[in-house]
VOTOR-165898 format. One line per 8 residues: number of its first residue (from 1); their letters; for each residue x, y, z of C-alpha. Coordinates in steps of 0.1 Angstrom, whole numbers. Layout:
VOTOR-165898
NUM> a> X Y Z; ... .
END
This chain:
VOTOR-165898
1> xxxxxxxx> 1384 835 899; 1358 852 878; 1330 866 899; 1293 868 888; 1284 903 878; 1259 906 907; 1287 896 932; 1311 920 915 .
9> xxxxxxxx> 1288 949 919; 1285 943 956; 1323 942 960; 1324 975 940; 1300 991 964; 1316 977 995; 1287 954 1006; 1293 921 1022 .
17> xxxxxxxx> 1281 895 998; 1279 865 1022; 1248 880 1039; 1230 892 1008; 1237 869 979; 1203 871 964; 1177 898 956; 1151 884 980 .
25> xxxxxxxx> 1124 902 1000; 1108 887 1031; 1073 897 1042; 1066 891 1079; 1034 873 1090; 1044 864 1126; 1030 894 1144; 992 891 1138 .
33> xxxxxxxx> 994 909 1104; 963 889 1094; 941 897 1125; 907 913 1123; 903 934 1091; 940 934 1085; 954 911 1057; 990 924 1054 .
41> xxxxxxxx> 1003 894 1035; 1012 887 999; 994 853 994; 974 827 1013; 960 795 1000; 940 787 1032; 922 809 1058; 922 789 1090 .
49> xxxxxxxx> 939 811 1117; 923 823 1148; 938 847 1174; 938 847 1212; 958 877 1223; 994 872 1212; 987 836 1202; 975 826 1168 .
57> xxxxxxxx> 968 790 1159; 951 771 1131; 915 759 1137; 915 722 1143; 888 718 1117; 910 735 1091; 883 759 1080; 872 795 1087 .
65> xxxxxxxx> 892 822 1103; 920 845 1090; 946 841 1063; 973 815 1069; 1000 825 1044; 1025 800 1031; 1062 806 1026; 1062 805 988 .
73> xxxxxxxx> 1033 823 970; 1014 804 944; 1011 803 914; 1049 804 910; 1066 838 906; 1081 826 874; 1047 831 857; 1047 868 863 .
81> xxxxxxxx> 1051 892 834; 1049 929 830; 1011 927 825; 1003 903 854; 976 917 876; 979 918 914; 952 892 917; 977 867 906 .
89> xxxxxxxx> 982 862 943; 957 865 971; 967 889 999; 960 924 1011; 994 935 999; 998 912 969; 1001 941 946; 1034 952 961 .
97> xxxxxxxx> 1047 916 959; 1037 914 922; 1054 947 915; 1085 935 933; 1085 903 911; 1082 925 880; 1114 942 891; 1132 908 892 .
105> xxxxxxxx> 1131 905 930; 1122 872 947; 1095 874 974; 1086 851 1003; 1065 851 1034; 1077 843 1069; 1046 823 1081; 1029 828 1115 .
113> xxxxxxxx> 1050 801 1131; 1083 812 1115; 1113 824 1134; 1129 859 1131; 1166 852 1134; 1199 866 1121; 1229 843 1116; 1212 811 1124 .
121> xxxxxxxx> 1223 782 1101; 1193 761 1111; 1167 786 1099; 1162 785 1062; 1144 818 1064; 1171 835 1085; 1172 872 1077; 1208 869 1064 .
129> xxxxxxxx> 1192 852 1033; 1173 884 1024; 1180 920 1014; 1147 936 1027; 1124 927 1056; 1089 941 1053; 1068 943 1085; 1034 959 1079 .
137> xxxxxxxx> 1014 968 1111; 1028 943 1137; 1003 937 1165; 1025 916 1188; 1057 927 1206; 1090 915 1192; 1109 893 1217; 1144 904 1229 .
145> xxxxxxxx> 1160 878 1205; 1139 890 1176; 1148 927 1182; 1185 918 1183; 1181 898 1150; 1164 927 1133; 1189 953 1145; 1219 931 1134 .
153> xxxxxxxx> 1203 924 1101; 1201 962 1094; 1235 969 1108; 1250 944 1084; 1235 959 1053; 1198 948 1054; 1168 970 1046; 1137 973 1068 .
161> xxxxxxxx> 1104 986 1056; 1085 994 1088; 1048 1003 1085; 1026 1014 1114; 989 1023 1118; 971 1047 1141; 970 1045 1179; 944 1023 1196 .
169> xxxxxxxx> 944 999 1166; 951 968 1187; 935 943 1164; 942 912 1185; 934 927 1219; 967 918 1235; 973 954 1248; 997 965 1221 .
177> xxxxxxxx> 991 982 1188; 1016 989 1160; 1029 1023 1171; 1036 1007 1205; 1052 977 1190; 1075 997 1168; 1084 1021 1196; 1092 992 1219 .
185> xxxxxxxx> 1116 978 1193; 1132 1012 1188; 1137 1021 1225; 1140 987 1242; 1165 966 1222; 1200 953 1232; 1218 971 1203; 1211 1008 1205 .
193> xxxxxxxx> 1184 1032 1218; 1165 1050 1191; 1189 1037 1164; 1171 1053 1135; 1161 1085 1151; 1124 1076 1145; 1095 1076 1171; 1059 1069 1161 .
201> xxxxxxxx> 1034 1094 1175; 1003 1080 1194; 980 1097 1170; 950 1089 1148; 941 1112 1118; 930 1111 1082; 936 1134 1052; 956 1141 1021 .
209> xxxxxxxx> 990 1158 1018; 1012 1171 991; 1039 1183 1016; 1069 1165 1002; 1105 1173 1011; 1124 1192 985; 1146 1170 964; 1176 1191 973 .
217> xxxxxxxx> 1172 1184 1010; 1169 1146 1011; 1202 1133 996; 1210 1104 996; 1173 1094 995; 1167 1112 962; 1154 1082 944; 1125 1077 968 .
225> xxxxxxxx> 1109 1108 953; 1124 1106 919; 1128 1069 910; 1119 1041 887; 1081 1043 894; 1080 1081 889; 1077 1111 911; 1050 1108 938 .
233> xxxxxxxx> 1033 1140 947; 1005 1131 971; 996 1107 1000; 963 1100 1016; 960 1088 1052; 929 1068 1063; 934 1066 1101; 971 1066 1104 .
241> xxxxxxxx> 998 1082 1125; 1028 1104 1122; 1064 1103 1134; 1088 1126 1153; 1124 1124 1142; 1156 1130 1162; 1187 1140 1142; 1206 1139 1175 .
249> xxxxxxxx> 1200 1101 1178; 1206 1095 1141; 1220 1123 1119; 1209 1105 1087; 1172 1105 1094; 1151 1127 1071; 1114 1133 1067; 1102 1124 1032 .
257> xxxxxxxx> 1065 1134 1035; 1048 1156 1061; 1013 1164 1072; 995 1190 1051; 1005 1225 1060; 1036 1214 1080; 1072 1224 1074; 1088 1201 1048 .
265> xxxxxxxx> 1122 1203 1065; 1113 1197 1101; 1113 1167 1125; 1076 1166 1135; 1044 1157 1117; 1063 1133 1095; 1043 1108 1075; 1071 1089 1058 .
273> xxxxxxxx> 1108 1089 1067; 1141 1073 1057; 1173 1067 1076; 1205 1046 1075; 1220 1026 1103; 1255 1014 1100; 1255 995 1067; 1217 992 1064 .
281> xxxxxxxx> 1186 1012 1055; 1152 1019 1070; 1120 1033 1054; 1092 1041 1078; 1055 1048 1070; 1028 1060 1093; 997 1043 1078; 989 1008 1065 .
289> xxxxxxxx> 960 1019 1043; 983 1030 1014; 997 995 1012; 963 978 1010; 953 968 974; 917 960 981; 919 922 978; 927 894 1002 .
297> xxxxxxxx> 907 876 1029; 871 875 1017; 860 877 1053; 876 911 1058; 863 946 1048; 886 953 1019; 900 987 1010; 920 998 980 .
305> xxxxxxxx> 946 1024 990; 975 1013 969; 961 1020 934; 931 1042 941; 939 1067 969; 962 1097 962; 956 1093 924; 980 1063 923 .
313> xxxxxxxx> 1009 1080 940; 1011 1054 968; 1024 1028 943; 1051 1053 932; 1062 1062 967; 1062 1026 981; 1079 1010 952; 1105 1037 949 .
321> xxxxxxxx> 1113 1032 986; 1114 994 981; 1139 998 952; 1160 1022 974; 1161 996 1002; 1171 969 977; 1199 990 962; 1233 985 979 .
329> xxxxxxxx> 1247 1016 995; 1279 1032 981; 1308 1027 1005; 1334 1054 1002; 1360 1032 1018; 1360 1011 986; 1362 1041 963; 1400 1041 962 .
337> xxxxxxxx> 1402 1064 931; 1402 1093 955; 1420 1118 932; 1397 1112 902; 1373 1140 910; 1347 1118 893; 1314 1136 889; 1282 1132 869 .
345> xxxxxxxx> 1261 1163 861; 1233 1168 856; 1220 1139 877; 1193 1128 870; 1204 1130 834; 1183 1150 810; 1192 1139 775; 1198 1102 776 .
353> xxxxxxxx> 1235 1109 779; 1256 1105 811; 1280 1134 811; 1309 1127 835; 1341 1144 844; 1372 1129 860; 1409 1135 864; 1439 1113 857 .
361> xxxxxxxx> 1474 1118 871; 1487 1100 840; 1470 1089 808; 1461 1052 812; 1434 1027 801; 1401 1037 817; 1367 1020 814; 1332 1030 825 .
369> xxxxxxxx> 1307 1004 835; 1270 1008 842; 1251 983 864; 1214 981 872; 1201 976 907; 1202 938 903; 1239 939 897; 1237 932 860 .
377> xxxxxxxx> 1262 949 837; 1242 969 811; 1269 991 796; 1306 990 792; 1327 1015 773; 1365 1019 771; 1374 1056 770; 1399 1067 744 .
385> xxxxxxxx> 1420 1098 738; 1424 1106 774; 1447 1133 788; 1466 1138 820; 1444 1161 841; 1407 1167 836; 1387 1146 810; 1351 1151 798 .
393> xxxxxxxx> 1332 1120 785; 1297 1109 776; 1279 1076 778; 1249 1070 756; 1220 1054 775; 1192 1061 751; 1184 1023 749; 1180 1019 787 .
401> xxxxxxxx> 1148 1022 808; 1144 1050 834; 1156 1042 869; 1186 1040 892; 1219 1027 880; 1255 1024 894; 1282 1040 872; 1317 1028 879 .
409> xxxxxxxx> 1349 1044 866; 1378 1020 865; 1416 1020 857; 1439 991 861; 1443 995 898; 1416 1018 911; 1379 1026 907; 1351 1048 919 .
417> xxxxxxx> 1313 1043 917; 1284 1068 917; 1247 1065 916; 1230 1079 885; 1193 1083 877; 1181 1080 841; 1148 1099 836 .
END
């Protein structure tokens, strides 16, 4: 049976394809993300929600109130081109969704009355149908079942973008703000205590920072700071919080951005962090303002942090992180070409040529394949005049855009894959 190229790539990388057959992102709207001056949604055609503690219901009259986002944003995503403005959709984080659509990802909203499940055949928006789940400033606690669903989603290869805000930011007055909601998920779930090694501080501060982790210290999260959208160099907090990390709880967790003047290799005063958990990934952010694009519910006080603050660096950081979450992780168990010593250097490449080295125990047919993050085959080259032992080869990529790719070296019965960044 001939597999689609996107499916083939997932097999190459050792990712289960049954759970993540499509490049889909789900934005959550079940936890009062629309309450008060918040409008953390990608699109809403009507604004008729009111909040009573942890309950949010549409007005009987059908008018007034907060945004009531629908599952599928309108106009249709198919109309988006490289020049489409973020006002194509109407939501406080519509700019992120439009940027995702421009990358070829499909975006949806989980409406206020939707269900957070994993593995449910009766829920058309079950998390197993998506690669990334975005939750921006939740103001209602997750239920026990929802926590289990989210944890299993990540453990089985999903990506979670978790965004908090400052302490005492309880927008719906139910007694819980976003740092408390996230910490409750992380410390009070049925799967594992502190699974990501991340804890949100109960803090409230503003300011700018250029204290980014050194690229050499954040492997395998390199592409978050050196990715498709460029190299972010600044963030600006407008009443946000920080995080404390525990490498004892999760050895993979790393700080990506730190408060100004802080150590850039420590575990405190962290503004943005990344971690892996089993087969999945997590990107955590301490402020919702950088996600706000300044549009949305006309009844709210609107604020443009995505494009304006930090000299446009928020877009770079957030979208690089989104692409990292969407990119399947390499699984060494599937790289059965163990004796190949397959390396790419320099990486990121500097001269539009991928220079790679590998070893062969005997001269045989060998091919190099290059895939983009959507699983599409963009380059294929059979390698000639190979020798037993070490071989040095180049692959011209001068016709490709900058970004993250997967380079696969293959013989008749074995293969190995590496990530490569084209600058």
